[in-house]
PQR file of N, CA, C, O and H, with PARSE charges and radii, in Angstrom:
ATOM      1  N   UNK A   1     175.421 148.987  79.095 -0.4000 1.5000
ATOM      2  CA  UNK A   1     175.782 150.350  78.720 -0.0000 2.0000
ATOM      3  C   UNK A   1     175.370 150.570  77.260  0.5500 1.7000
ATOM      4  O   UNK A   1     175.645 149.748  76.386 -0.5500 1.4000
ATOM      5  N   UNK A   2     174.715 151.682  77.031 -0.4000 1.5000
ATOM      6  CA  UNK A   2     174.258 151.999  75.682 -0.0000 2.0000
ATOM      7  C   UNK A   2     175.447 152.388  74.800  0.5500 1.7000
ATOM      8  O   UNK A   2     176.503 152.796  75.284 -0.5500 1.4000
ATOM      9  H   UNK A   2     174.492 152.350  77.742  0.4000 1.0000
ATOM     10  N   UNK A   3     175.239 152.250  73.514 -0.4000 1.5000
ATOM     11  CA  UNK A   3     176.273 152.572  72.538 -0.0000 2.0000
ATOM     12  C   UNK A   3     176.712 154.036  72.667  0.5500 1.7000
ATOM     13  O   UNK A   3     177.904 154.338  72.609 -0.5500 1.4000
ATOM     14  H   UNK A   3     174.381 151.919  73.121  0.4000 1.0000
ATOM     15  N   UNK A   4     175.754 154.928  72.841 -0.4000 1.5000
ATOM     16  CA  UNK A   4     176.079 156.350  72.973 -0.0000 2.0000
ATOM     17  C   UNK A   4     176.909 156.616  74.228  0.5500 1.7000
ATOM     18  O   UNK A   4     177.825 157.438  74.218 -0.5500 1.4000
ATOM     19  H   UNK A   4     174.785 154.682  72.888  0.4000 1.0000
ATOM     20  N   UNK A   5     176.575 155.907  75.309 -0.4000 1.5000
ATOM     21  CA  UNK A   5     177.327 156.063  76.555 -0.0000 2.0000
ATOM     22  C   UNK A   5     178.760 155.566  76.401  0.5500 1.7000
ATOM     23  O   UNK A   5     179.702 156.197  76.879 -0.5500 1.4000
ATOM     24  H   UNK A   5     175.830 155.239  75.317  0.4000 1.0000
ATOM     25  N   UNK A   6     178.911 154.427  75.728 -0.4000 1.5000
ATOM     26  CA  UNK A   6     180.257 153.892  75.494 -0.0000 2.0000
ATOM     27  C   UNK A   6     181.079 154.843  74.632  0.5500 1.7000
ATOM     28  O   UNK A   6     182.263 155.068  74.886 -0.5500 1.4000
ATOM     29  H   UNK A   6     178.145 153.915  75.339  0.4000 1.0000
ATOM     30  N   UNK A   7     180.433 155.396  73.608 -0.4000 1.5000
ATOM     31  CA  UNK A   7     181.133 156.327  72.727 -0.0000 2.0000
ATOM     32  C   UNK A   7     181.586 157.574  73.499  0.5500 1.7000
ATOM     33  O   UNK A   7     182.717 158.032  73.338 -0.5500 1.4000
ATOM     34  H   UNK A   7     179.472 155.214  73.402  0.4000 1.0000
ATOM     35  N   UNK A   8     180.704 158.112  74.330 -0.4000 1.5000
ATOM     36  CA  UNK A   8     181.037 159.295  75.125 -0.0000 2.0000
ATOM     37  C   UNK A   8     182.163 158.992  76.110  0.5500 1.7000
ATOM     38  O   UNK A   8     183.084 159.793  76.272 -0.5500 1.4000
ATOM     39  H   UNK A   8     179.785 157.740  74.461  0.4000 1.0000
ATOM     40  N   UNK A   9     182.088 157.846  76.761 -0.4000 1.5000
ATOM     41  CA  UNK A   9     183.131 157.462  77.713 -0.0000 2.0000
ATOM     42  C   UNK A   9     184.471 157.264  77.009  0.5500 1.7000
ATOM     43  O   UNK A   9     185.511 157.691  77.509 -0.5500 1.4000
ATOM     44  H   UNK A   9     181.340 157.195  76.629  0.4000 1.0000
ATOM     45  N   UNK A  10     184.439 156.621  75.861 -0.4000 1.5000
ATOM     46  CA  UNK A  10     185.675 156.404  75.095 -0.0000 2.0000
ATOM     47  C   UNK A  10     186.285 157.740  74.677  0.5500 1.7000
ATOM     48  O   UNK A  10     187.497 157.929  74.777 -0.5500 1.4000
ATOM     49  H   UNK A  10     183.594 156.274  75.455  0.4000 1.0000
ATOM     50  N   UNK A  11     185.446 158.665  74.211 -0.4000 1.5000
ATOM     51  CA  UNK A  11     185.945 159.978  73.800 -0.0000 2.0000
ATOM     52  C   UNK A  11     186.549 160.720  74.991  0.5500 1.7000
ATOM     53  O   UNK A  11     187.586 161.371  74.860 -0.5500 1.4000
ATOM     54  H   UNK A  11     184.461 158.512  74.130  0.4000 1.0000
ATOM     55  N   UNK A  12     185.910 160.623  76.130 -0.4000 1.5000
ATOM     56  CA  UNK A  12     186.400 161.289  77.339 -0.0000 2.0000
ATOM     57  C   UNK A  12     187.747 160.728  77.791  0.5500 1.7000
ATOM     58  O   UNK A  12     188.652 161.484  78.143 -0.5500 1.4000
ATOM     59  H   UNK A  12     185.068 160.095  76.236  0.4000 1.0000
ATOM     60  N   UNK A  13     187.873 159.418  77.781 -0.4000 1.5000
ATOM     61  CA  UNK A  13     189.110 158.777  78.239 -0.0000 2.0000
ATOM     62  C   UNK A  13     190.229 158.901  77.207  0.5500 1.7000
ATOM     63  O   UNK A  13     191.403 158.965  77.571 -0.5500 1.4000
ATOM     64  H   UNK A  13     187.138 158.804  77.495  0.4000 1.0000
ATOM     65  N   UNK A  14     189.874 158.935  75.931 -0.4000 1.5000
ATOM     66  CA  UNK A  14     190.877 158.947  74.874 -0.0000 2.0000
ATOM     67  C   UNK A  14     191.539 160.310  74.708  0.5500 1.7000
ATOM     68  O   UNK A  14     192.714 160.380  74.350 -0.5500 1.4000
ATOM     69  H   UNK A  14     188.920 158.883  75.635  0.4000 1.0000
ATOM     70  N   UNK A  15     190.819 161.379  74.957 -0.4000 1.5000
ATOM     71  CA  UNK A  15     191.342 162.724  74.692 -0.0000 2.0000
ATOM     72  C   UNK A  15     192.701 162.982  75.354  0.5500 1.7000
ATOM     73  O   UNK A  15     193.622 163.432  74.672 -0.5500 1.4000
ATOM     74  H   UNK A  15     189.864 161.323  75.248  0.4000 1.0000
ATOM     75  N   UNK A  16     192.861 162.713  76.660 -0.4000 1.5000
ATOM     76  CA  UNK A  16     194.182 162.979  77.260 -0.0000 2.0000
ATOM     77  C   UNK A  16     195.277 162.052  76.716  0.5500 1.7000
ATOM     78  O   UNK A  16     196.433 162.459  76.595 -0.5500 1.4000
ATOM     79  H   UNK A  16     192.114 162.347  77.214  0.4000 1.0000
ATOM     80  N   UNK A  17     194.914 160.814  76.391 -0.4000 1.5000
ATOM     81  CA  UNK A  17     195.899 159.884  75.839 -0.0000 2.0000
ATOM     82  C   UNK A  17     196.357 160.325  74.460  0.5500 1.7000
ATOM     83  O   UNK A  17     197.548 160.285  74.154 -0.5500 1.4000
ATOM     84  H   UNK A  17     193.975 160.483  76.489  0.4000 1.0000
ATOM     85  N   UNK A  18     195.417 160.743  73.633 -0.4000 1.5000
ATOM     86  CA  UNK A  18     195.739 161.197  72.287 -0.0000 2.0000
ATOM     87  C   UNK A  18     196.595 162.466  72.351  0.5500 1.7000
ATOM     88  O   UNK A  18     197.559 162.607  71.599 -0.5500 1.4000
ATOM     89  H   UNK A  18     194.449 160.775  73.883  0.4000 1.0000
ATOM     90  N   UNK A  19     196.244 163.372  73.237 -0.4000 1.5000
ATOM     91  CA  UNK A  19     197.024 164.603  73.392 -0.0000 2.0000
ATOM     92  C   UNK A  19     198.457 164.287  73.848  0.5500 1.7000
ATOM     93  O   UNK A  19     199.416 164.880  73.354 -0.5500 1.4000
ATOM     94  H   UNK A  19     195.461 163.258  73.848  0.4000 1.0000
ATOM     95  N   UNK A  20     198.588 163.359  74.781 -0.4000 1.5000
ATOM     96  CA  UNK A  20     199.917 162.972  75.272 -0.0000 2.0000
ATOM     97  C   UNK A  20     200.738 162.301  74.165  0.5500 1.7000
ATOM     98  O   UNK A  20     201.942 162.532  74.047 -0.5500 1.4000
ATOM     99  H   UNK A  20     197.809 162.877  75.182  0.4000 1.0000
ATOM    100  N   UNK A  21     200.084 161.482  73.368 -0.4000 1.5000
ATOM    101  CA  UNK A  21     200.779 160.826  72.260 -0.0000 2.0000
ATOM    102  C   UNK A  21     201.287 161.856  71.263  0.5500 1.7000
ATOM    103  O   UNK A  21     202.426 161.768  70.803 -0.5500 1.4000
ATOM    104  H   UNK A  21     199.106 161.295  73.464  0.4000 1.0000
ATOM    105  N   UNK A  22     200.455 162.826  70.930 -0.4000 1.5000
ATOM    106  CA  UNK A  22     200.866 163.857  69.978 -0.0000 2.0000
ATOM    107  C   UNK A  22     202.027 164.679  70.536  0.5500 1.7000
ATOM    108  O   UNK A  22     202.976 164.992  69.816 -0.5500 1.4000
ATOM    109  H   UNK A  22     199.530 162.898  71.304  0.4000 1.0000
ATOM    110  N   UNK A  23     201.949 165.025  71.807 -0.4000 1.5000
ATOM    111  CA  UNK A  23     203.040 165.783  72.430 -0.0000 2.0000
ATOM    112  C   UNK A  23     204.351 164.994  72.369  0.5500 1.7000
ATOM    113  O   UNK A  23     205.408 165.560  72.091 -0.5500 1.4000
ATOM    114  H   UNK A  23     201.179 164.771  72.392  0.4000 1.0000
ATOM    115  N   UNK A  24     204.275 163.703  72.627 -0.4000 1.5000
ATOM    116  CA  UNK A  24     205.473 162.861  72.572 -0.0000 2.0000
ATOM    117  C   UNK A  24     206.021 162.783  71.150  0.5500 1.7000
ATOM    118  O   UNK A  24     207.235 162.831  70.948 -0.5500 1.4000
ATOM    119  H   UNK A  24     203.416 163.244  72.853  0.4000 1.0000
ATOM    120  N   UNK A  25     205.139 162.663  70.172 -0.4000 1.5000
ATOM    121  CA  UNK A  25     205.577 162.630  68.778 -0.0000 2.0000
ATOM    122  C   UNK A  25     206.275 163.939  68.395  0.5500 1.7000
ATOM    123  O   UNK A  25     207.304 163.923  67.719 -0.5500 1.4000
ATOM    124  H   UNK A  25     204.153 162.623  70.336  0.4000 1.0000
ATOM    125  N   UNK A  26     205.719 165.055  68.823 -0.4000 1.5000
ATOM    126  CA  UNK A  26     206.342 166.348  68.526 -0.0000 2.0000
ATOM    127  C   UNK A  26     207.701 166.482  69.217  0.5500 1.7000
ATOM    128  O   UNK A  26     208.636 167.048  68.650 -0.5500 1.4000
ATOM    129  H   UNK A  26     204.883 165.068  69.372  0.4000 1.0000
ATOM    130  N   UNK A  27     207.808 165.959  70.442 -0.4000 1.5000
ATOM    131  CA  UNK A  27     209.087 165.985  71.154 -0.0000 2.0000
ATOM    132  C   UNK A  27     210.113 165.121  70.427  0.5500 1.7000
ATOM    133  O   UNK A  27     211.261 165.522  70.235 -0.5500 1.4000
ATOM    134  H   UNK A  27     207.049 165.498  70.902  0.4000 1.0000
ATOM    135  N   UNK A  28     209.677 163.932  70.030 -0.4000 1.5000
ATOM    136  CA  UNK A  28     210.580 163.033  69.310 -0.0000 2.0000
ATOM    137  C   UNK A  28     211.023 163.621  67.976  0.5500 1.7000
ATOM    138  O   UNK A  28     212.171 163.458  67.565 -0.5500 1.4000
ATOM    139  H   UNK A  28     208.745 163.606  70.187  0.4000 1.0000
ATOM    140  N   UNK A  29     210.112 164.297  67.314 -0.4000 1.5000
ATOM    141  CA  UNK A  29     210.427 164.870  66.007 -0.0000 2.0000
ATOM    142  C   UNK A  29     211.610 165.833  66.094  0.5500 1.7000
ATOM    143  O   UNK A  29     212.393 165.949  65.151 -0.5500 1.4000
ATOM    144  H   UNK A  29     209.179 164.430  67.648  0.4000 1.0000
ATOM    145  N   UNK A  30     211.734 166.515  67.217 -0.4000 1.5000
ATOM    146  CA  UNK A  30     212.827 167.473  67.405 -0.0000 2.0000
ATOM    147  C   UNK A  30     214.148 166.794  67.759  0.5500 1.7000
ATOM    148  O   UNK A  30     215.215 167.382  67.581 -0.5500 1.4000
ATOM    149  H   UNK A  30     211.098 166.420  67.983  0.4000 1.0000
ATOM    150  N   UNK A  31     214.080 165.556  68.260 -0.4000 1.5000
ATOM    151  CA  UNK A  31     215.301 164.942  68.781 -0.0000 2.0000
ATOM    152  C   UNK A  31     215.826 163.757  67.966  0.5500 1.7000
ATOM    153  O   UNK A  31     216.899 163.239  68.274 -0.5500 1.4000
ATOM    154  H   UNK A  31     213.213 165.079  68.405  0.4000 1.0000
ATOM    155  N   UNK A  32     215.105 163.321  66.944 -0.4000 1.5000
ATOM    156  CA  UNK A  32     215.596 162.204  66.135 -0.0000 2.0000
ATOM    157  C   UNK A  32     215.914 162.681  64.729  0.5500 1.7000
ATOM    158  O   UNK A  32     215.366 163.677  64.257 -0.5500 1.4000
ATOM    159  H   UNK A  32     214.233 163.742  66.694  0.4000 1.0000
ATOM    160  N   UNK A  33     216.793 161.966  64.078 -0.4000 1.5000
ATOM    161  CA  UNK A  33     217.131 162.308  62.699 -0.0000 2.0000
ATOM    162  C   UNK A  33     215.946 161.981  61.788  0.5500 1.7000
ATOM    163  O   UNK A  33     215.362 160.903  61.908 -0.5500 1.4000
ATOM    164  H   UNK A  33     217.238 161.157  64.462  0.4000 1.0000
ATOM    165  N   UNK A  34     215.583 162.885  60.883 -0.4000 1.5000
ATOM    166  CA  UNK A  34     214.410 162.674  60.042 -0.0000 2.0000
ATOM    167  C   UNK A  34     214.504 161.434  59.149  0.5500 1.7000
ATOM    168  O   UNK A  34     213.482 160.830  58.821 -0.5500 1.4000
ATOM    169  H   UNK A  34     216.057 163.760  60.785  0.4000 1.0000
ATOM    170  N   UNK A  35     215.713 161.053  58.756 -0.4000 1.5000
ATOM    171  CA  UNK A  35     215.879 159.898  57.868 -0.0000 2.0000
ATOM    172  C   UNK A  35     216.013 158.571  58.625  0.5500 1.7000
ATOM    173  O   UNK A  35     216.047 157.505  58.012 -0.5500 1.4000
ATOM    174  H   UNK A  35     216.543 161.543  59.022  0.4000 1.0000
ATOM    175  N   UNK A  36     216.089 158.642  59.953 -0.4000 1.5000
ATOM    176  CA  UNK A  36     216.161 157.401  60.727 -0.0000 2.0000
ATOM    177  C   UNK A  36     214.801 156.706  60.671  0.5500 1.7000
ATOM    178  O   UNK A  36     213.799 157.320  60.303 -0.5500 1.4000
ATOM    179  H   UNK A  36     216.061 159.509  60.451  0.4000 1.0000
ATOM    180  N   UNK A  37     214.771 155.445  61.030 -0.4000 1.5000
ATOM    181  CA  UNK A  37     213.514 154.702  61.017 -0.0000 2.0000
ATOM    182  C   UNK A  37     212.490 155.348  61.947  0.5500 1.7000
ATOM    183  O   UNK A  37     211.327 155.514  61.578 -0.5500 1.4000
ATOM    184  H   UNK A  37     215.585 154.947  61.328  0.4000 1.0000
ATOM    185  N   UNK A  38     212.923 155.708  63.143 -0.4000 1.5000
ATOM    186  CA  UNK A  38     212.017 156.355  64.085 -0.0000 2.0000
ATOM    187  C   UNK A  38     211.584 157.727  63.569  0.5500 1.7000
ATOM    188  O   UNK A  38     210.414 158.090  63.683 -0.5500 1.4000
ATOM    189  H   UNK A  38     213.868 155.574  63.442  0.4000 1.0000
ATOM    190  N   UNK A  39     212.499 158.472  63.015 -0.4000 1.5000
ATOM    191  CA  UNK A  39     212.172 159.784  62.465 -0.0000 2.0000
ATOM    192  C   UNK A  39     211.155 159.690  61.345  0.5500 1.7000
ATOM    193  O   UNK A  39     210.238 160.506  61.264 -0.5500 1.4000
ATOM    194  H   UNK A  39     213.450 158.177  62.922  0.4000 1.0000
ATOM    195  N   UNK A  40     211.311 158.704  60.486 -0.4000 1.5000
ATOM    196  CA  UNK A  40     210.348 158.506  59.402 -0.0000 2.0000
ATOM    197  C   UNK A  40     208.974 158.127  59.950  0.5500 1.7000
ATOM    198  O   UNK A  40     207.951 158.603  59.459 -0.5500 1.4000
ATOM    199  H   UNK A  40     212.056 158.041  60.551  0.4000 1.0000
ATOM    200  N   UNK A  41     208.958 157.273  60.967 -0.4000 1.5000
ATOM    201  CA  UNK A  41     207.687 156.858  61.569 -0.0000 2.0000
ATOM    202  C   UNK A  41     206.989 158.045  62.230  0.5500 1.7000
ATOM    203  O   UNK A  41     205.778 158.217  62.086 -0.5500 1.4000
ATOM    204  H   UNK A  41     209.790 156.887  61.366  0.4000 1.0000
ATOM    205  N   UNK A  42     207.743 158.849  62.945 -0.4000 1.5000
ATOM    206  CA  UNK A  42     207.169 160.022  63.615 -0.0000 2.0000
ATOM    207  C   UNK A  42     206.616 160.995  62.580  0.5500 1.7000
ATOM    208  O   UNK A  42     205.487 161.468  62.712 -0.5500 1.4000
ATOM    209  H   UNK A  42     208.726 158.710  63.062  0.4000 1.0000
ATOM    210  N   UNK A  43     207.400 161.293  61.562 -0.4000 1.5000
ATOM    211  CA  UNK A  43     206.957 162.237  60.538 -0.0000 2.0000
ATOM    212  C   UNK A  43     205.741 161.717  59.781  0.5500 1.7000
ATOM    213  O   UNK A  43     204.834 162.487  59.464 -0.5500 1.4000
ATOM    214  H   UNK A  43     208.317 160.909  61.455  0.4000 1.0000
ATOM    215  N   UNK A  44     205.712 160.440  59.494 -0.4000 1.5000
ATOM    216  CA  UNK A  44     204.572 159.834  58.817 -0.0000 2.0000
ATOM    217  C   UNK A  44     203.314 159.950  59.681  0.5500 1.7000
ATOM    218  O   UNK A  44     202.250 160.327  59.191 -0.5500 1.4000
ATOM    219  H   UNK A  44     206.449 159.814  59.752  0.4000 1.0000
ATOM    220  N   UNK A  45     203.444 159.626  60.953 -0.4000 1.5000
ATOM    221  CA  UNK A  45     202.298 159.689  61.867 -0.0000 2.0000
ATOM    222  C   UNK A  45     201.782 161.111  61.994  0.5500 1.7000
ATOM    223  O   UNK A  45     200.572 161.336  61.948 -0.5500 1.4000
ATOM    224  H   UNK A  45     204.309 159.320  61.351  0.4000 1.0000
ATOM    225  N   UNK A  46     202.676 162.066  62.154 -0.4000 1.5000
ATOM    226  CA  UNK A  46     202.246 163.457  62.288 -0.0000 2.0000
ATOM    227  C   UNK A  46     201.643 163.993  60.990  0.5500 1.7000
ATOM    228  O   UNK A  46     200.725 164.813  61.025 -0.5500 1.4000
ATOM    229  H   UNK A  46     203.658 161.883  62.191  0.4000 1.0000
ATOM    230  N   UNK A  47     202.146 163.539  59.860 -0.4000 1.5000
ATOM    231  CA  UNK A  47     201.595 163.983  58.575 -0.0000 2.0000
ATOM    232  C   UNK A  47     200.146 163.530  58.406  0.5500 1.7000
ATOM    233  O   UNK A  47     199.339 164.227  57.791 -0.5500 1.4000
ATOM    234  H   UNK A  47     202.891 162.873  59.831  0.4000 1.0000
ATOM    235  N   UNK A  48     199.824 162.372  58.948 -0.4000 1.5000
ATOM    236  CA  UNK A  48     198.463 161.841  58.823 -0.0000 2.0000
ATOM    237  C   UNK A  48     197.598 162.126  60.045  0.5500 1.7000
ATOM    238  O   UNK A  48     196.439 161.715  60.096 -0.5500 1.4000
ATOM    239  H   UNK A  48     200.479 161.805  59.448  0.4000 1.0000
ATOM    240  N   UNK A  49     198.149 162.816  61.011 -0.4000 1.5000
ATOM    241  CA  UNK A  49     197.482 162.988  62.306 -0.0000 2.0000
ATOM    242  C   UNK A  49     196.070 163.546  62.183  0.5500 1.7000
ATOM    243  O   UNK A  49     195.119 162.930  62.664 -0.5500 1.4000
ATOM    244  H   UNK A  49     199.091 163.149  60.969  0.4000 1.0000
ATOM    245  N   UNK A  50     195.923 164.686  61.554 -0.4000 1.5000
ATOM    246  CA  UNK A  50     194.626 165.355  61.510 -0.0000 2.0000
ATOM    247  C   UNK A  50     193.577 164.479  60.825  0.5500 1.7000
ATOM    248  O   UNK A  50     192.443 164.375  61.292 -0.5500 1.4000
ATOM    249  H   UNK A  50     196.695 165.186  61.163  0.4000 1.0000
ATOM    250  N   UNK A  51     193.958 163.864  59.734 -0.4000 1.5000
ATOM    251  CA  UNK A  51     193.034 163.006  59.003 -0.0000 2.0000
ATOM    252  C   UNK A  51     192.624 161.805  59.860  0.5500 1.7000
ATOM    253  O   UNK A  51     191.445 161.452  59.910 -0.5500 1.4000
ATOM    254  H   UNK A  51     194.880 163.949  59.354  0.4000 1.0000
ATOM    255  N   UNK A  52     193.584 161.182  60.527 -0.4000 1.5000
ATOM    256  CA  UNK A  52     193.312 160.008  61.360 -0.0000 2.0000
ATOM    257  C   UNK A  52     192.413 160.345  62.543  0.5500 1.7000
ATOM    258  O   UNK A  52     191.453 159.629  62.826 -0.5500 1.4000
ATOM    259  H   UNK A  52     194.542 161.469  60.487  0.4000 1.0000
ATOM    260  N   UNK A  53     192.725 161.428  63.224 -0.4000 1.5000
ATOM    261  CA  UNK A  53     191.951 161.806  64.404 -0.0000 2.0000
ATOM    262  C   UNK A  53     190.526 162.141  64.001  0.5500 1.7000
ATOM    263  O   UNK A  53     189.577 161.723  64.665 -0.5500 1.4000
ATOM    264  H   UNK A  53     193.505 162.010  62.994  0.4000 1.0000
ATOM    265  N   UNK A  54     190.371 162.882  62.930 -0.4000 1.5000
ATOM    266  CA  UNK A  54     189.032 163.258  62.478 -0.0000 2.0000
ATOM    267  C   UNK A  54     188.228 162.011  62.105  0.5500 1.7000
ATOM    268  O   UNK A  54     187.031 161.934  62.380 -0.5500 1.4000
ATOM    269  H   UNK A  54     191.142 163.221  62.390  0.4000 1.0000
ATOM    270  N   UNK A  55     188.882 161.051  61.489 -0.4000 1.5000
ATOM    271  CA  UNK A  55     188.189 159.841  61.052 -0.0000 2.0000
ATOM    272  C   UNK A  55     187.816 158.943  62.231  0.5500 1.7000
ATOM    273  O   UNK A  55     186.712 158.400  62.265 -0.5500 1.4000
ATOM    274  H   UNK A  55     189.855 161.113  61.265  0.4000 1.0000
ATOM    275  N   UNK A  56     188.717 158.783  63.191 -0.4000 1.5000
ATOM    276  CA  UNK A  56     188.463 157.859  64.291 -0.0000 2.0000
ATOM    277  C   UNK A  56     187.629 158.468  65.396  0.5500 1.7000
ATOM    278  O   UNK A  56     186.845 157.770  66.039 -0.5500 1.4000
ATOM    279  H   UNK A  56     189.613 159.225  63.164  0.4000 1.0000
ATOM    280  N   UNK A  57     187.790 159.785  65.629 -0.4000 1.5000
ATOM    281  CA  UNK A  57     187.031 160.402  66.708 -0.0000 2.0000
ATOM    282  C   UNK A  57     186.947 161.914  66.477  0.5500 1.7000
ATOM    283  O   UNK A  57     187.848 162.653  66.875 -0.5500 1.4000
ATOM    284  H   UNK A  57     188.426 160.352  65.107  0.4000 1.0000
ATOM    285  N   UNK A  58     185.869 162.374  65.835 -0.4000 1.5000
ATOM    286  CA  UNK A  58     185.765 163.795  65.500 -0.0000 2.0000
ATOM    287  C   UNK A  58     185.844 164.715  66.711  0.5500 1.7000
ATOM    288  O   UNK A  58     186.231 165.874  66.562 -0.5500 1.4000
ATOM    289  H   UNK A  58     185.138 161.774  65.511  0.4000 1.0000
ATOM    290  N   UNK A  59     185.493 164.246  67.896 -0.4000 1.5000
ATOM    291  CA  UNK A  59     185.540 165.109  69.070 -0.0000 2.0000
ATOM    292  C   UNK A  59     186.973 165.438  69.473  0.5500 1.7000
ATOM    293  O   UNK A  59     187.189 166.374  70.242 -0.5500 1.4000
ATOM    294  H   UNK A  59     185.179 163.304  68.017  0.4000 1.0000
ATOM    295  N   UNK A  60     187.962 164.688  68.970 -0.4000 1.5000
ATOM    296  CA  UNK A  60     189.365 164.942  69.302 -0.0000 2.0000
ATOM    297  C   UNK A  60     190.071 165.776  68.244  0.5500 1.7000
ATOM    298  O   UNK A  60     191.286 165.960  68.315 -0.5500 1.4000
ATOM    299  H   UNK A  60     187.786 163.927  68.346  0.4000 1.0000
ATOM    300  N   UNK A  61     189.333 166.281  67.269 -0.4000 1.5000
ATOM    301  CA  UNK A  61     189.941 166.987  66.155 -0.0000 2.0000
ATOM    302  C   UNK A  61     190.754 168.192  66.598  0.5500 1.7000
ATOM    303  O   UNK A  61     191.702 168.572  65.911 -0.5500 1.4000
ATOM    304  H   UNK A  61     188.346 166.131  67.212  0.4000 1.0000
ATOM    305  N   UNK A  62     190.417 168.795  67.712 -0.4000 1.5000
ATOM    306  CA  UNK A  62     191.176 169.935  68.217 -0.0000 2.0000
ATOM    307  C   UNK A  62     192.611 169.580  68.529  0.5500 1.7000
ATOM    308  O   UNK A  62     193.487 170.443  68.480 -0.5500 1.4000
ATOM    309  H   UNK A  62     189.647 168.486  68.270  0.4000 1.0000
ATOM    310  N   UNK A  63     192.870 168.314  68.854 -0.4000 1.5000
ATOM    311  CA  UNK A  63     194.240 167.870  69.141 -0.0000 2.0000
ATOM    312  C   UNK A  63     195.024 167.685  67.864  0.5500 1.7000
ATOM    313  O   UNK A  63     196.251 167.603  67.911 -0.5500 1.4000
ATOM    314  H   UNK A  63     192.158 167.613  68.894  0.4000 1.0000
ATOM    315  N   UNK A  64     194.371 167.619  66.743 -0.4000 1.5000
ATOM    316  CA  UNK A  64     195.025 167.211  65.512 -0.0000 2.0000
ATOM    317  C   UNK A  64     195.522 168.328  64.643  0.5500 1.7000
ATOM    318  O   UNK A  64     195.638 168.153  63.430 -0.5500 1.4000
ATOM    319  H   UNK A  64     193.374 167.686  66.705  0.4000 1.0000
ATOM    320  N   UNK A  65     195.816 169.452  65.205 -0.4000 1.5000
ATOM    321  CA  UNK A  65     196.309 170.543  64.382 -0.0000 2.0000
ATOM    322  C   UNK A  65     197.766 170.330  64.077  0.5500 1.7000
ATOM    323  O   UNK A  65     198.579 170.065  64.962 -0.5500 1.4000
ATOM    324  H   UNK A  65     195.722 169.595  66.191  0.4000 1.0000
ATOM    325  N   UNK A  66     198.087 170.454  62.777 -0.4000 1.5000
ATOM    326  CA  UNK A  66     199.463 170.206  62.341 -0.0000 2.0000
ATOM    327  C   UNK A  66     200.334 171.411  62.530  0.5500 1.7000
ATOM    328  O   UNK A  66     201.523 171.369  62.212 -0.5500 1.4000
ATOM    329  H   UNK A  66     197.426 170.670  62.058  0.4000 1.0000
TER
END
């Protein structure tokens, strides 16, 4: 499999997983205390979301809106 094919396949398979992860983080953000360990982790991840998604896979940037 060529590098371009692997990249395209990875982007295709990753998009629904990344979207589901973000949805779960947003759900958790509403239900956990912000100062709890989990709340801090969720808020930290969401704060860096757009930058991380753009860096790791620019085709998923649409999922990374804060």
